[in-house]
Every structure is written in structure tokens, then in C-alpha cells.
C-alpha positions in Angstrom: 150.1 201.1 186.4 148.0 203.3 184.0 148.2 206.1 186.9 152.0 205.9 187.1 152.2 206.1 183.2 149.8 209.0 183.1 151.7 210.8 185.6 154.9 210.1 183.8 153.4 211.7 180.4 152.1 214.7 182.1 155.1 215.7 183.7 156.5 216.4 180.3 153.6 218.1 178.8 155.2 220.1 175.7 157.1 216.8 174.8 154.1 214.8 175.0 151.9 217.2 173.3 154.4 217.3 170.2 154.6 213.6 169.8 150.8 213.4 170.1 150.7 215.9 167.3 152.9 213.9 165.2 150.6 210.9 165.4 147.6 212.8 165.0 148.7 214.5 161.9 149.8 211.1 160.4 146.7 209.5 161.0 144.6 212.4 159.7 146.9 212.6 156.6 146.0 209.0 155.9 142.5 209.1 156.5 142.3 212.4 154.1 144.5 211.0 151.4 142.5 207.7 151.6 139.1 209.1 151.4 140.0 211.4 148.4 141.9 208.8 146.5 139.3 205.8 147.2 136.2 208.1 146.6 137.8 208.8 143.1 138.5 205.0 142.6 135.0 204.1 143.6 133.4 206.5 141.2 135.3 205.2 138.4 134.9 201.6 139.4 131.0 202.2 139.4 131.1 203.5 135.8 133.4 200.6 134.8 131.3 197.9 136.4 127.8 199.4 136.0 127.9 201.1 132.8 129.6 198.4 130.9 129.4 194.5 130.5 130.8 192.6 133.5 132.0 190.1 130.6 132.3 191.1 126.9 132.2 188.5 124.1 133.7 190.0 121.0 135.1 189.0 117.7 138.8 187.8 117.6 140.8 189.8 115.3 142.9 187.3 113.4 145.7 189.2 111.3 147.1 187.5 108.3 150.8 186.9 108.6 153.2 186.2 105.9 154.2 183.0 107.6 150.5 181.6 107.3 151.0 182.2 103.2 154.4 180.6 103.0 153.7 177.6 105.2 150.6 176.9 102.5 152.2 177.5 99.3 155.8 177.7 99.5 156.4 175.2 102.3 159.5 173.5 100.9 160.9 176.7 99.2 163.5 178.4 101.4 164.2 181.2 99.1 160.9 183.3 99.1 161.1 187.0 99.4 158.2 189.4 99.4 158.1 192.8 97.9 155.0 193.5 100.0 154.1 191.2 102.7 150.5 190.2 103.1 148.7 191.6 105.9 145.2 192.7 107.2 142.3 191.1 108.9 141.4 187.8 107.8 137.4 188.2 108.0 135.3 191.3 109.1 135.2 191.7 112.8 131.9 189.8 114.0 130.7 187.1 116.3 130.6 184.1 114.3 128.0 182.2 116.0 125.9 184.6 118.1 122.8 182.3 118.4 125.1 179.6 120.1 126.1 182.0 122.8 122.4 183.2 123.1 121.3 179.6 124.0 124.4 179.2 126.2 124.2 182.3 128.4 120.0 182.0 128.4 120.9 178.6 130.4 123.3 179.6 132.5 122.2 180.5 136.0 125.1 182.9 136.5 124.2 185.1 134.0 121.7 187.9 134.7 121.0 189.4 131.1 122.9 189.7 128.1 122.8 192.1 125.1 124.1 191.8 121.6 125.7 194.9 120.2 127.3 196.3 116.9 130.2 198.6 118.0 131.8 200.5 115.4 133.7 203.8 114.9 131.7 206.5 113.0 132.4 210.1 111.7 129.5 212.4 113.0 128.9 215.4 111.5 126.3 218.7 112.0 127.2 221.6 109.5 131.1 222.3 109.4 131.7 220.7 112.9 132.6 216.9 112.9 134.1 214.3 115.4 135.2 210.6 115.6 132.4 208.8 117.5 131.9 205.3 119.2 128.4 204.2 117.9 126.8 201.5 119.9 123.9 199.6 118.3 121.7 197.7 120.7 118.4 196.4 121.7 117.1 199.0 124.6 115.4 196.6 126.5 118.4 194.4 126.7 120.8 197.0 126.9 119.1 198.3 130.2 119.4 195.1 131.8 123.1 194.9 131.4 123.9 198.5 132.4 122.3 201.4 134.2 122.6 203.7 131.4 118.9 204.9 132.0 119.9 206.6 135.1 122.4 208.6 133.2 119.8 210.3 130.9 119.7 214.0 131.0 117.1 214.1 128.1 114.7 211.7 127.2 114.4 208.1 127.9 116.8 205.2 126.7 113.7 203.2 125.5 113.1 205.9 122.9 115.4 204.0 120.5 113.1 200.6 121.0 112.3 200.7 117.4 114.4 201.4 114.5 114.0 204.9 112.7 117.2 206.7 112.7 117.2 208.0 116.0 119.7 208.5 118.1 121.0 209.2 121.8 124.2 211.1 122.3 126.8 212.1 124.9 126.5 215.6 126.6 129.9 216.1 125.2 128.9 215.3 121.7 126.1 217.7 121.9 128.5 220.4 123.0 131.4 219.7 120.6 128.9 219.8 117.6 127.0 222.6 119.0 123.8 220.5 118.7 120.5 220.0 120.9 118.0 217.4 121.1 115.7 217.5 118.1 118.6 218.3 115.6 119.6 216.0 112.9 123.5 214.7 112.7 124.9 212.6 110.0 126.9 209.4 110.6 129.2 207.6 108.2 131.5 204.7 108.5 134.3 203.5 106.3 131.7 201.5 104.4 129.2 204.0 103.1 127.9 207.4 102.8 126.5 209.6 105.4 122.9 208.7 107.0 120.8 211.3 108.8 120.0 210.6 112.4 117.8 212.6 114.7 118.8 213.1 118.2 116.0 212.2 120.5 118.0 212.0 124.1 121.5 212.8 125.7 123.0 211.2 128.7 126.1 212.1 130.5 128.1 209.1 132.3 130.3 211.4 134.2 133.7 210.4 132.2 134.7 213.0 129.7 136.2 211.0 127.1 133.1 208.6 127.0 130.5 211.4 126.7 132.6 213.1 124.1 132.4 210.2 121.8 129.8 207.7 122.6 126.5 207.4 120.8 123.6 204.8 121.0 121.1 203.9 118.2 118.9 200.8 117.6 120.8 197.5 116.5 119.2 197.5 113.2 120.1 201.0 112.5 123.7 200.6 113.1 123.9 197.5 111.2 122.5 199.4 108.4 124.9 202.4 108.4 127.7 200.0 108.7 126.5 197.6 105.8 126.6 194.6 108.0 123.0 193.3 108.3 122.3 190.6 110.9 125.8 190.9 112.3 127.2 191.8 115.8 130.4 192.5 117.1 129.9 192.1 120.9 127.7 190.5 123.3 127.7 192.5 126.8 126.9 190.1 129.6 125.9 191.0 133.3 126.5 188.2 135.9 125.5 187.5 139.4 128.8 188.4 140.8 131.0 190.9 139.1 133.9 189.7 141.2 134.2 186.5 139.4 134.0 188.3 136.0 137.6 187.3 135.1 137.5 183.7 136.3 134.2 183.2 134.5 135.5 184.6 131.5 138.7 182.4 131.6 136.6 179.6 131.8 134.5 180.6 128.6 137.5 181.6 126.6 138.6 177.8 126.6 135.8 176.7 124.5 135.5 179.5 121.9 137.6 181.3 119.1 135.8 184.5 120.2 137.7 187.0 122.5 136.1 186.8 125.9 137.5 189.5 128.5 136.1 190.5 131.9 135.7 194.2 132.8 138.8 194.2 134.8 140.8 192.9 132.0 139.5 195.3 129.7 140.3 198.2 132.1 143.5 196.7 133.4 145.6 200.0 132.7 143.1 202.1 134.7 143.3 199.2 137.5 147.1 199.5 137.5 147.1 203.4 138.1 144.6 202.4 140.9 147.4 200.1 142.5 150.0 202.8 142.0 148.0 205.3 144.0 147.4 202.9 146.8 151.4 202.5 147.0 151.8 206.2 146.9 149.3 206.8 149.7 150.4 203.9 152.0 154.2 205.1 151.4 153.3 208.8 152.3 151.4 207.6 155.3 154.0 205.2 156.7 156.7 207.8 156.4 154.9 210.5 158.3 154.3 207.7 161.0 157.8 206.8 161.0 158.6 210.1 161.8 155.9 210.1 164.7 157.3 206.8 166.0 160.7 208.4 166.3 159.0 211.2 168.4 157.6 208.6 170.9 160.9 206.5 170.9 162.8 209.9 172.0 160.2 210.9 174.7 160.5 207.6 176.3 164.1 207.1 176.1 164.3 210.6 177.7 161.6 209.5 180.5 163.9 206.3 181.0 166.9 208.6 181.5 164.9 211.1 183.8 163.2 208.5 186.0 165.7 206.3 186.8 165.2 207.2 190.7 161.4 206.6 190.2 162.3 203.3 188.7 164.9 202.1 191.4 162.2 203.0 194.1 159.5 201.0 192.2 162.0 198.0 191.8 162.6 198.2 195.6 158.8 198.1 196.4 158.8 194.8 194.6 158.0 195.6 191.1 159.4 193.1 188.5 161.4 193.9 185.3 158.1 193.2 183.3 156.1 195.5 185.2 158.5 198.6 184.5 158.7 197.4 181.0 154.6 197.4 180.9 154.8 200.9 182.4 156.5 202.4 179.5 154.6 200.2 176.9 151.2 201.7 178.5 152.8 205.1 177.9 153.3 204.3 174.4 149.8 202.9 173.9 148.3 205.9 175.6 150.0 208.2 173.1 149.1 205.9 170.1 145.5 205.3 171.2 144.7 209.2 171.5 147.0 210.2 168.5 145.4 208.0 166.3 141.6 208.4 167.7 141.7 212.1 167.3 143.7 212.1 164.0 140.8 209.8 162.8 138.3 212.2 163.6 140.2 215.1 162.3 140.9 213.7 159.3 136.8 212.8 158.8 136.6 216.4 159.1 138.7 217.0 156.6 137.3 214.8 154.2 133.8 216.5 155.0 135.1 219.9 154.1 136.6 218.3 150.7 133.4 216.8 149.9 132.1 220.6 149.4 134.9 221.6 147.4 133.5 222.0 143.4 135.6 220.6 141.0 136.2 222.3 137.6 134.4 220.0 135.2 130.6 218.5 136.4 131.0 216.0 133.8 134.1 214.5 135.5 132.4 214.3 138.8 128.7 213.6 138.7 127.8 215.8 141.4 130.1 218.6 140.5 132.1 218.4 143.8 134.9 216.2 145.2 134.2 212.7 145.6 135.3 211.2 149.0 135.2 207.8 150.3 133.9 207.3 154.0 134.5 203.7 154.1 134.9 202.1 157.9 138.2 200.3 156.8 140.0 203.5 156.1 139.4 204.8 159.7 140.2 201.2 161.5 143.3 201.1 159.2 144.3 204.5 160.2 143.9 203.8 164.1 145.6 200.5 163.7 148.9 202.1 161.7 148.9 204.9 164.3 148.8 202.3 167.3 151.3 199.9 165.7 153.8 202.8 165.2 153.6 203.8 168.7 153.8 200.2 170.2 156.9 199.6 167.9 158.5 202.7 168.9 157.8 201.9 172.5 159.4 198.5 172.5 163.2 199.5 173.0 162.9 202.1 175.7 160.4 199.8 177.5 163.2 197.0 177.4 165.8 199.1 178.5 163.6 200.5 181.5 162.9 196.9 182.6 166.5 196.0 182.5 167.7 198.4 185.1 168.6 197.2 188.5 168.3 199.0 191.6 171.8 198.9 192.2 173.3 199.9 188.8 170.8 203.0 189.4 172.3 203.9 192.9 175.7 203.5 191.6 175.1 205.7 188.4 173.4 208.5 190.7 176.4 208.4 193.2 179.0 208.8 190.2 
């Protein structure tokens, strides 16, 4: 049966080649586009998961509402009008009982490490240059256990801020914007006080421009001093054994605390929604290409059924059953689908290897300075499955029509 199917396909070389080309290009397009998109997604996810906390406990921002005041002081008065309605935060943004959390986290077997932090906005100045930065105060030995920040250091060691003394680590983008270098002194100021001098003793590159242009690290004590909030922390960064359970764990913890507990995927929900959109576009584009290729298979097999009626009649007269004739044309579709999707997957792999060598405009956006491409085996298996399934679906109707033909009907139609 396979031999007959092969003879049918090779009798129309041009049509077979064009149909095979459609499946090949569709599969190659899926592999190439998927490799590029998933490579970028993997790069960003690595930064989100490994360069920040799996779970973050932070102070809940509780705002004053005018209804809160009215319910306390004017509960029975229905005619209260405000010239200026009350507003603002109830208290400073801090974790109220951090020691309770420390004890709880130390005795939780799912927690690998935790790092208390004070995160605040600061104005960074050097001469006439300035920028608005995100200052993170932490204990370096604990911070290094939660994130792999040390692997992204471009100058110095993260452990160099292990002791207080107005020493600071900055992103490479901060150095570029301020026109500074390691060893220079910059001035930090928050809304609570006057500028404080800090000596730059190292720099890092996380590979994400928005972070490298704004992030600064210092010892927790120094940041508390600059912010005029001694002994206070605003966050606890936590690393757990299984990052995929971050959301479930965060929801459980949030049930018995007034603090805000969020997982990394909840914090970066906007970014992850973009990934979902990319996946939809990628799949829709590839399916559209394969549908076109499927119509090619449908056309070539339909024409084969029409042109091979005499051969079908002979095969039926020799004892072939309708299901055998149907299988004959299904096998042709399988040959086209298998060959086209396999060659397409290989061609897509070659395209991905070529794309991997393309330099991008900013090395800070992509760590290696070149296009990030994923070579996950699942991409190739899914591409082959899509190409093969489109071929099988497109072959069903012509194969069914061929199997329903009766020898006497073929003879009558030929005689007419």
C-alpha cells in the first residue's frame, strides 16, 4: 500500500513538491517564531524569577477615606459636606511585625531563604546630573541567598556592602546617565531629609534596561538612615523550593496577615499577559499557514482521486476493500505531512541558529548582546504534530470519497 501511495505522489512531481513546500514552510515558520518569542520570554522570566523574590511581603497601603471619618464622628448626621475631603496614607509604609514573619519563615520547610528590605524612591545626583532611582537596602548575605544578583556584578562584589558606611552598588545604566564611575561619590536624598554622600564601590547589569537605569543597592542600615526610618523595613523577599507554587503559597499566607503578600507572577501580571498575547499571535499565524498548506494537500489528493479512477476500479476488481482505497490516500497525506513537518522542523532549527548570531542594538537588553532563541524540544514536537495533523485532516475527505467509489460507477462514468 505504501508503494502504491508513493507512486501516486511521484506521478505528479510538481504538485507534490509545491504541497510539500507549503507544509515545510509552515512548520519552519512555527519553529522560528516560537524559538524567537520563547527565547525572549525565557530570558525575561529568568530575570523575574531569579533576580527577585518568589514571594514578597510588603506593607499594605491603607488610605484614609472620607467615609471612614463620617462613620466614626458623624454616624447619625446625613448632612455632612467636605470642603476638602480627608485622604492620604494612615501610617508609614512598613511591615508592622517583621519578627513574627522571621520566626514563621525560619520554621517553614518550604522556605529556602528570606531577606528583609527597605525599598524607597530616591533622588540621585552627581554634579548637574540627576535621576530618580529605586534604592534597596538589604543584608547582602541574605539578599544573595534570595536572588543571584552576584552573578550580574560587572564591577566589584555584592558582599562589599556587608557593612554599613555609605557604600553603594548601582546599575550600569545609572553610571551611564550620571556620567559616573566606580569610586565616585554620588548624593542620595529622599522626601524626608537632606542629601547624603555615598561612594560607588561596584556596579551590576541585570540585562533589563529599566532596572539597570534606576536600581541601587546599599546596606539596610544605611538606607534606613537616609530614609529617616530606623529599624523599619518595607519588604521581606522570600525564596521558596518550588517557584511554581509561589501564587498558591502567597494566597495562603495572605489569609492570616494584614500585610500585602504577593507572588512573583502576581507582581508581574502585566508582563505575563503580554506573553500570553504573543503565544496567541504565534499559534494563530502558524495555524493560518498550515491551513493554506492543508488546502494544498486537499487539492492534490482530490485531483488524484479524479485522475486515478481507472486505477481505483482495477484495485477494487482485484479485491481491495473500500477501507483499503481510503487508506491508500490517507497514507499519501501522511507521507506529505511527515516529510514536510520533519524537513520544516530541521529548516526552522537552522533559521534559529542563524538568528542566534544576530547582534541586537543594546547589550543591556539581551545579556549576550545577541538574539535570544529557545531550542526547547517541545517546540519541535509541537511543530511536527501541527504539520502532521493538518495533513491528516486535509486527507480525510478525498480519501473517503475515493473509498466510496464503486467499480461499476467508475466504468459507467468512463464510458460516458
